[in-house]
N, C-alpha and C positions, 0 to 999 in steps of 0.2 A: 453608238455614236463615236465620233473621233475623240471625244473627251474621256470616255470610259473604257475604250478598247485596250486589250492587252495583246502584246506580240506573241505569236505562236511559233514554235520551232518545228520545221519540216525537214527531215533528212531525205537526201536524194543521192542516187548514184547512176552512172552511165557506163554502158559497155561499148561506147563509141571508141573506135580505134584512132589514135593520133600518134603519128610517127615523126620524130624530128631528125634533121640531119646533123645537129650538134649533139652535145653530151646530155641534153635534157632527157628525162626518163620517158616522157610521153604518157600515153594511156592505152592499156590493153596490149602492151608490147612486152614480151618476156625479156628479162635481162638478168645478169649475174654480177655479184660482187667479186667473185673469185677470178683468177687469171685464166682458168681453163673451163669456163662456163659451168662451174660446179654450183649446184643449188640454185637454179633459176627461179625467179619470182616474176609474177605479173601483177601490176597495180592498175586499178581502174579509178576513174575520176569520181570522187565522192565529195559531198559537201552538206552544209546546213543552211537552210533559208529561214530567216526570221521575217514574218510578214503578218499583216492584219487586214481585215476588210471591215469598213465601217461607213456609216452615213456622216457626211460633213454637216457642220452647223455654221451659219453665217454670224456676222457681228451682232445681230439682234437676238441670237439664241434660237433661231428657227432652223428646223431641219431642212436640208437641201435635198428633197425627194421629188420624184416626178409627180405632177398633179394627178389626182384620181378622177376618173370620169364619173359624173353625177347623172344617173338615169332615174326618171320617175317610174313608179310602178306600185304594185300592191304592197301590203305590209310585209309579207314574207320576202318578196323580191327586194324591198328596200333594206330589210335587215341583212339579206345576203350581200347586197351591193353597197353596203356601208352608207346608208342614207338615214341618219338618225332623225332628221327633220320629219321625214315621212313616217318614221316608226313611232316616235314619241312626241312629235310636235316641236315647235320653236321654243316653247317654254321649257320643255324637257332638256333641250340641248344646253340651255343656260344653267340648269341645275346639275352640278357636277356629280351629285350622288345618283340621280336618275340616269345620267349618261354612263356612269360606271356600271350600273345594274344592266342597262341595255347592252353594253359591250359584253358583259359576262353571259347574259341570256342568249345573245346572238351567236355565241361560240366562234367569234372571229379569231383568226390565228394571230397572236401578238407578234409572231416572227415574220408575218407577211409584210413586204415593203409597202403595200397599199395601205396598211393600217398604222404605219410608223408614226405619223404626226399625232394621231389620236392617242396611241400608246404613250408617246412622250408627254402629251398634255396631261393625261390622267396621272402619270407618275409625278410630274413636276408640281401639279396643283395641290397634291395631297401633302407635300412637304415630307416631314419625317414619317407620319402615318399615311403613306401613299395609298391611294384607293386601289391602285393596281400594282400590287407587290410583285417582285420577281418570282416566277414559278420555278419550283425545283423539279418539275416533271413536264412531260408533254403527253397529250392524249393520242393513242393510236386510233381509238374509236371515239369520235366527238359526241356521239349519241348513245354512249354506253349506259348512262343512268336511265334513259328512257326504256331500255331493254332489260334492265335488272328485274328479276322476279320479285325481289324483296330488298329492303334496305339493310345496312350493316347491323343495325340494332336488332333486327329480327334474327339475323344469323348468330349474333352473340348470345341471344336468349334461347337459342335452339339447343336442347340438351344433347342431341346426337352429334351435332357439329362440334360442340364444346368438348364432348368426350373424345372424338376423333382427334381434335387439336391437341388436347392434353396428352393423349397417348403418343402422338407424333413428337411432342416436345419431350418425351421420356420423363414425365413427372412420375415420382416413385409409386404413387398409388395406382397409376393407370398404365404404366409402360408395358405391362404384360397382360393387359385386358384383352380377352379373346371374344369373338362373336358379338360384335356390337349390333343391336337390333336395327332393323330397317326403319322402324317408325319411332317417332319421338315418344309416343304414349307407352311403348313397351319397355322403356328404360325405367328402372325402379326409382322412386322419389328420393331415397336416401343415398343414391350413388355418390353425390358430391358432399355428403354430410361431413365425413372425416377430413376431407381436403379443405373445406371451408372453415371447419373448426380450427385446423392447424393454422390457416391464414389469420383468423381472428386472434389466436394466441400470439402469433408473431407481431401483429399490430399492437396488441396490448403490451407485449414485452418491450416494444420500442418506446412506448409512452412513459414507462417507469423512470423516475428521476432520482432514485437513491443510488446506492453502490452498484445497482444493476445497470445504471446508464452506461458505464464504461463497458460492461459485459455486452450490453445491447449494441454499442458501437463496434465492439470486437466481432460480435456475431454478424453484423451487417458487412463488415470488412471481409470476414471469412467467406460469406455468401458471395460477395463480389469476386473474390479471388477464385472461389470454386467454379463460378459460372465462366470466368475467363479461361481457366485451365481446361474445363470440360469442353468448351467451344473449340479450343485448339486440338484436343485429342479425339474429338468425336469422329472426325473423318477417318483417322487412323484406326479407330476401334471397329469401324464397319468394313475395313478391308479384310479380305479372306485370302488364305493361301490354299494351295492344292490339298494339303493335308487336312485342312478344316472341312473341306467338302467331300473328299474321297477317303474312305477308311481302307487303306491298302496294307495287307500283311507283307512284311519284308521277306524277300526270298532267302531261305536258309543257306548259309555258306559253311565252309569247312570248319571255321572257328566255332560257330554256334553248335554244329553237330558234335564236334569234339567235346565241348563243354557238357552237352546233354549226356553223352556216353560216360564221361567221367563221374557225373552225379550219380549214375546208377551203381557204379562200383565203389563210391567213397564210403568210408566207415560210418555207421550210424552212431550218433551220440545222443541218446535219449535224455541225458541229464543237462545237455547244453542246447536248450530249445531256441531256435531262431524264428523271429516273427516274419511271416511271408508277406510280400507286397500284394495288396488286394486290387482287384480291377475296379476302376472308377465307374460310377453309375451315371447314365445320361439323365438330365433333369426331368425329362418328360415321363420317365418310368418310375419316378420316386413316389412312394406311397407313405411308408412309415419310417421316419428317421429317429434314431436314438443316439444319445451320447453314452458310450460305455466307459465307466469309471471303475478301474480296478485299484482298490486301496490295499496295499500290502502291509505296511507296518508304520508305527510311530515310535520315535525314540526321544528320550529326555523330556518326558511329559512332566509338568509341575505336579508336586504332591501336596495333599491337603495338610494344613496345620490346624490345630485346635486351640481353644481358649485356655489360658491358664488362670486368668483373673476374671471371674464373672462372665465368661463366655465370649470375650473379644477374639475375633479371628483376624490375624494380621499375617504379614509375610516375613515376620522376624523370628518367631520362636519355633523350634522344631516340634513336631507333633509327638507328645509323650503318650497320649491316649491311644494313638493308632499304631498298630504294629507294622512290621515290614512285610515283604511279599510272602515270607514263610507263614506268617499268621494272618491277620486281617488285612484287607486291602488298604493300600495307601491312596489309590485313586482308581476310579472306574471310567476310563475314557472311551468315547465313541466319536465317530466322524459323521457329521450331518452335511448333506450336499443340498444346496438350493440353486435352482435355475428356472427362470420364467415362472416364479411363484409355485414351483413344485418342490416338495421336500422329500428326501430319502435319507436313511441313515444305516450305518453298519450295526452289527451286534456290539454289545458292550464288552470292552476289553478289561484286562485286569493288570494293575501295576503301571509303573512309569514307562515301560517299554512293550506296549501291546502289539500283538501280531494279529492281523485281520484276514488277509487274503480273500477279500470279498469283491464281487463285481456288482455295481449298481447300474441300472439302465434308466437314464433320464430322457423323457420324451422331448423332442425339439420341434417347434413349429416356426417355419419361416414366415416373414411378413407377406401377407396376401397369398400364402400357400405357393410362393414362387421360389423354386430351388435353383434358379440359374445363378452362375458365379457373380454376375453384376449385382444381383439383389442380396446374395449372401454376404457380400463384402460390407453392406451397410448395417448389418446386425450389430447392435451395441450392447447386447445383453452380456452379463458376467456370470461365471460359474463360481459360486461361493462354497468353499470347503471350510467348515468350522469344527474345531475340536472342543468337545464338551466333556464335563465330568458328571456322571450320573450319581446323584446323592439321594439316599433313602432317608427320609425324615420320619421319625417315630411320632405319631400323633395320637397314640393311645392315651386317653385321659383317665380311665379307671384302672388303677394299679392292680386291682383284684383280678381283672381279666387278662393281665399281661402273660400269664402262663398258658392260656388257652387260645387267645385271640391275637392276631397280628393286624395292626392298623397303621399303614405307612403312606406317605406321600412321596412321589418321585419328583425330584427337582433336577434341573441340569444347569451347570455353571460353565460359562464360556471361558476357555483357556487360550484361545488363539484362532487365527483364521488365515485363509489364503484365497486371493481373488485372481481368477484366470479369465481373461476376456475370451468370448467365443471365437473371435477373429484369430486368436493365437492358435487354438486347436484346429480351426478350419485351414489356415494357411500352412501349418506344419504337418497336417494329416494325423499326427499323434503327439502326445506329450508323455515323456517317460523320464523319471528321475526322482531324486530326493530333494524336496523343497523345504526351505526354512519358513516356518509359520511366522506370520506377523503377530508377535506377542506384545501385549501392553507393557509399558515400563513399570507400572504398579499393578499387581494382581492380588487384590485383597483376599486373604484366606488360603493362599497357596505359597509354596516355596520351591525354589529351583536348586538343583545340586544334589550331592550324594547324601544318603541317610547315614547317620553315624554307625548304625548297626550293620549297614550293608558293606562297609569297607570300601574297596576300590572298584566296585562293579560299575560305577558311573564316573565319567571324567569330572574332576572336581571343579574345573574352570568353565564347564559348558553351561552357558546361560540361555541357549536357544533350543527350540523344539523343532524336530524335523519329521517330515511325512513323505513316505515313498508311494508314488502314485503313477499309474499308467492310464492314459485317457485317449480315446479316439472316437470317431463318428462312424456309425453303422447305418446304412451302407456308406461306403466312401463317396463323398460328394466331389463333383468336378471342380478342381481348383481353377482360379482365374489364370488366363493365359497372360504371360508377361508381354509387355510391348516389344515387338520385334523390329519395328520400323526405326530408321535412323532419323533423329530429330535435327532441326536447324541448329547451327552452332556458329560461334565466332572464334572458336579455337583454331590453332594452326593445323592444317591437314596432315602434316608430317607427324605431329605429336599424336593425333588421333590414330593414325595408321600404326605407329609404333606401339601405342597403348593396346590396340586391338591384337597385334601379334604377341605382345607380352602376356596378355590374358590367355590367349589360346594356348601358348606354350605351357603355361602353368596348369591350366584346366585339363590338359592332356595327361598330366602326371598326377594331379590331385583334383579329381572331378568333384569331390564332395566339399571342397573349400571354396568360399566366395571371395574373389579378388575384385576390388573396386578401383577403377581409375577415373571413370567419369560418372556423373550423376545428372539428373534432370532438375532444373530449377522451376519456379512457379511460372516462368514465362514460356515453358515448354522447350527450353534450349539445353543442349548438352554442354556441361561445364566440367572442366578438369577439377578433380576432387581437392587438390591442394589449395585451390583458390579460397576455400571456405575457412582457412586458418589465418588468424591475425590476433595479436594481443589486444584485448578489449577490456576496459576498466569496469569492474563490478560496481554496484551501487555503494558508495562510501558509508552510507548511514547504517549498514547492517553490521558493522564491526564494533566491538567494544574496545575501550582504550587499552585494556591490559591483555588483549588476545595474543596468544602465541601464533607462530607461523602455521602450525598444524591446526590450531583452533580456527584460524582464518580460512584455511582450506575447507574445513568441515562446515563452516558457516556459509561459504560460497556454494558448496555442494547442496546444502539444505535449501538455500534460496532457489537454485535451479530445480530441485526436486519438487518444490511447491508450485511450479508451473504445471497446470494439468496436462496429463498424457492422453493423447488421442491418436489412434492408429491412422496412418495415411489413407487406408482403405475406407475409413469413415469420412474423413475430410474430403478426399478426392476419390469417390467410389468408381471402380472400374478402371482405374488408371495405374500407372507404375509408381514406384517409390519416388516421391518428390522431396527434395531438400530445399528448405527455405533458409534465407540468411538470418543472422541473429536479430536484426532489427525487425524483420518480418515475423519471426517467431515471437518476439516480445509484444508485437502489435496484435497478432492473432491469439495470443495467450493460450496456445494449444499446439502440441506437436508430438511426434513419436520419439523413439529412442535416439535416432540420429541427431535431431535438433537439440535435444537435451545434452547429448554428449559433446556436440560441437561447441555449444555455448559454454559448457563447463571447461572444456579444453582451452578455449580462448581466454577465459578468466584466469586459468592457471598460468597461461603464457604471460599474461600481464603481471602476475605475481612472481615472474622469473623462475618458474618451475620447468624442468625438462619434462615435456608432455607429449604423449602420442594418443591418437584415436585408435581404438581397437575395433576391427570388423571381425565378428566371429559368431558363435552360437552360445546362447545362454538358456537357462531354465527359469521360468517357463516361457520366455519370449520367443525362442527359436532364433532365427537370424536377427542379430542385434548389434548395437554399438556401445562400447564402454570406453572409459578413459584410463590411461596408465601414466603414473608419474614415478620418477626415480627418487627414492627417499634413502639417502645414505647407502647402506648395504642391502637395501630391499627395493622391491617394486610394488607399488600399491595400485590395485585395480579398483576403480571407482564406478559404481552403478549410478549414473546421473539421474535415473528415474526415481531412486529411493534415497539418494544421498549417502549411502553406506560405502565403506571402503574395506577391502580385504587384502591381505598379503597374497602374493602370487603362489605362495607355498600352501595356502589354506585349502584343505581338501573339500571343505564345504562351500567354496567360492561358487556362486551361481554361474559364472562364465565357464562353459565346458570346453570350448575350443577357440583358438585364435587363428584366423586366416591371414590377416595382414595388419601392419601398423602404418599409420599415416600422420604426417605433420606438414608444415608449410614447405619444407625443403624437399621431401622425398616420400616414396611409398616403399615399404619393405614387405615382401611376400614370405610367408612362413613355408620353407621347403624342408623342414625337419620331419623326421618320422612321426614325432608326437605333436599333438595340437592342444593337449590339456596344459594349462599354464604351469602347474607344479612340475611337469616333466620337461619343460622347454628351457633352452638356453637363450638368454636375452642379450647376448653380445652381437649387436647389429653389424659389426665389422666382419664377422665370419661369413664368407660367401657360401659355405656348405650348409649353413643354417638359415640364412636370410638372403633373398635375391632382391636387390634394390632396383627401382625403376630407372632412376637417373644414374648413369655410370660415366666413366671417362669417355667412352665412345659416343654416349648420348647424354651430354651434360645438361644441367638445369640452367637455362639462360636467364632465369628470373621471371617467374609467372606472378603477375600482380594479383593481390587478394580481391575477392569478390565481396568482402564484408565492408560495412560503412567505416568511416574514419573513427567514429565514436558512437556509443549508445547514449540515448537521452532517457533519463528517468524522471517521472513525476511523482510527487509525494501522494500517499493514499489519504483520502479524507477519513479522519479518525471518527468523526461523529457518525458518518455513514456506516462505518464498520460496527460501531456500537449498536446502531439500529438493526443491522443485519444479524448481529449476535443475539439480540433480544428476539428477533423474528424467528431464528432457527430454534432457540430454546423453547419459545411458546409453541411452535409447530410440533417439536418432538414430544413435549408434554401432552399435547392434545392427541398425538398419534398413539402414545403409550396407553392413554385412557381409552382410545378407540379400540386398540387391540385387546384390551381387557374390559370390554363393554359389559360382560356379565358380572364383574366384580368391582368392589370399591377400590379406588386407587388413592392412596394417601401419600403426601409428599413431606419429606423430612427437611425442613428449611435449614436447621443447624448443620446437618451433614453437607447440604448444598454449599453453604458458605465456606466450609473447610475445603471442599473440592475446588471451589472457585479460586481460593488462594494458591492451591497446589498447581493448577494448570499453567500459569505463567512461569513457574519454576521449571516445569517439564520442558517448556519451549526454550528457556534459557539453557537447559542442559541438552538441547538439540534432540529431545525425545528419549534421552537415557534416564535411568532410574535416579530419583532425587536422593539427597543425603540422608544420613541416619536421623537427623533432627526432625525432618518432615515425617518420616515413618514413625518416629516416637510420638509425634503429635497425633497422627492418625490412630495409633494404638490406644492412646489415652482417651481419645474422643469416642471411639467405638467400643468401649469396654462393656457396655450393657447390651451389645447387639452381636448377632452373627451376621457378618457383612460379606457380600460377594459383589465385587465391582471392578471396573477397569476403565482407563481412558482410551479413546480412539482418536487417532490423528490422521488427517488427510488433507490434500490441497482442495481449495474451493473452486468449483466450476459451476455447479448447480446444486440446488437443495436436495433433489431426489436421490442422488447417490448417498448422501449423508443419512437420509431416512432408511434407505435399503440396508446400509451397513449396520445401523442400530437394530433394525428388524431381524437381520440374519443372526445376530448374537442371541436372540430369544431371551433377552434379560427380562422381558415382560411376562414370560410364560410361567407365572406362579399361580396355580389354581387355588388360591386362598386369599382371604381379605386381611389376614394377620400381617402381611408384608407391607413395608413402607419403601418408598423409592426416593432416590436423590438424583438430580440431573443438573449438571452445570455445563455451560458452553463458553468457550473462550476463543476469540479470533485474534491472531497476531498479524498485524499488517506489515507487509514489506513494500518497498517502492514499486510503482507501476501496477497497483491493485493486485499484487500477488498476496494471497491470504492463506495462512495456516490455520486450519479449523481443529479445535480440540473439543471432544465431547466426553465428559466423565459421567458414567451412568452406574448406579449401584442399587442393589436391593438389600434391605435391612430387616431382620427378624429379631424381635426382642427375646433375649435369653430368659428361660424360666428359672 
């Protein structure tokens, strides 16, 4: 009607020729602005018409439509010819409900002018709850329902149709389902059991109202972001190039032939073995997949100390009873590997610097036996490498038989560990290097550093243990294809073109280095990387009143490291590397190395520190992001995922190569011969060492930041944290008793109380060893026991990783009932529900 109509815009143009005698341009006539008819143009008449079509309404509110013809006839004819009196009687016409039902049953077209007055009456009579609401659709076939074989409920309940729908929707459990049976009865009953169980767990997870409620909201937000991102990338993921369909060998040229001939004549060097690149295997032909782990050697392994008074084992006194390497063993270390609940271990070594040179083969099973790249990216399993000391305990009770009978029990004491996600091995193809083991700050019964009798064979100040490992997958699995398509963007076209050429020039010279100028955000848009940098205030509650500048930087780094790390391939499976902004990162409470590093860099910028983001390669992550700050005459390299910092001269720094440095002003590409930090020159003004993106010929005109104005932090509910702390402690105690189901498990409450006091001190020291006073207290407390124990610290995301970490240390594996256990859990709350979880676990055997 004319009261509710909206004007529509209609564009039009005409090629009708109009020629004027005066200076008017006309229409369809070529003309020129120049004096010599240079650059002629032809303009045509174009325009825009704004119009509407509607029924008029008179002063009484009645529609001014042509009167409809009333013809009598049978019921069907009356319904077709809009005769409700014949169809439902005069009483039915008065009842507005019956009239609306008749209108719906007769399938009259509400857009037909002949029905206009009836449609208007049914809409106006109903008021707000109009009986005839506006339809958001129109029917192509008005009698569709009559010809349906079954209703929608029957289709929803059909197992076969449901299976086809879930497979088409690319649900993880069904997306690679092959050969769906033709008949409903042939589909196994338990086909949907796992899927429905997961759905029930998600619903249950959403209903929890303790500290998990924020995690549930975060999980829901991440799921929403994931669905949006996957929806945007899905179309691109199904596009194929010629190389994806046709496997065509390249035609050999002179350069390739020349290289092959030179390889035949080059000198053989049997002592300098180079690993050859292996051919990738097609997923359909994969049968038996193994992870090959070659363990070479370990250095600076902690040594045992023995009791001096009544058998107490502490980390303070040197071992007088145990001789050095020349005599009896100081430590008998071995490496145990755990992956997908399978355990393998090396032979037992001897001394604090054992050499193994062993290869372990760990079997690998992909989810649903599907080895396609899209499914392999979703694997969240970790490979745990744990260093143990094998201890032989003499349990001979009769001294008279000691000369003829040996009766011993083998125990293993955890000394440190390393966790490598499967995704890291899969994406990099191999892991090779010397890794620093995560060693607890307090290791009861062991000491680090040189033995007095050994002289200078060990570095006196070395407090860490290192493990040399090579790891790969056999056969090599097909890596995921990077996204090749160009995404939508709001960046300037000139900037993107210049960035593309800049990257190509550098990659031609240094093909193994990764140079980043643009990244993809969660909206699926290309964003220039410098937009991610802006000074953002860290939460003020985390600092102490007497903290120094360096201590504040360490506290900020620890806060960032306590946000859980999750690979982008797990959050956004099958997609490219996606960078989220700092507020999105804090809202999702999970991110990879780039998100951690960007947040830490922005915090340091707020603290007025000269800061850069490093794009390079680290161990064990592979391609990664670190943060570098300038500290007086030194450069500190910060690992945002662990909170640790290293001098750039440190030979054990996990960052192995630097490709480029980035901040809000510019990008500097490393064009030096060396890429290891200790060998590099960090004077960015030297053009021979660093090539900057913005130069005098292409200046930075001011690129606005993509980050929010400020970050908002909410305080963590401390009562909920205490509830969670109690829940984790109870669960771990039950698990240890479950793992020792054949034996009695006794708990030492006094020792637990001592440990509970120590854990907050460890958190205050940011995970470093406590002072002499605390160690002295431990020594006096455990004077009557042989103690083996350690604290474990990790960020809180879920309870299962905490249980796995305790299980992998094998602290429960004492095949005797004489042992007592102590377990204490402490959770330190940071703003925004960031939690640092400490678990102190120890075994105590009373000295005889």
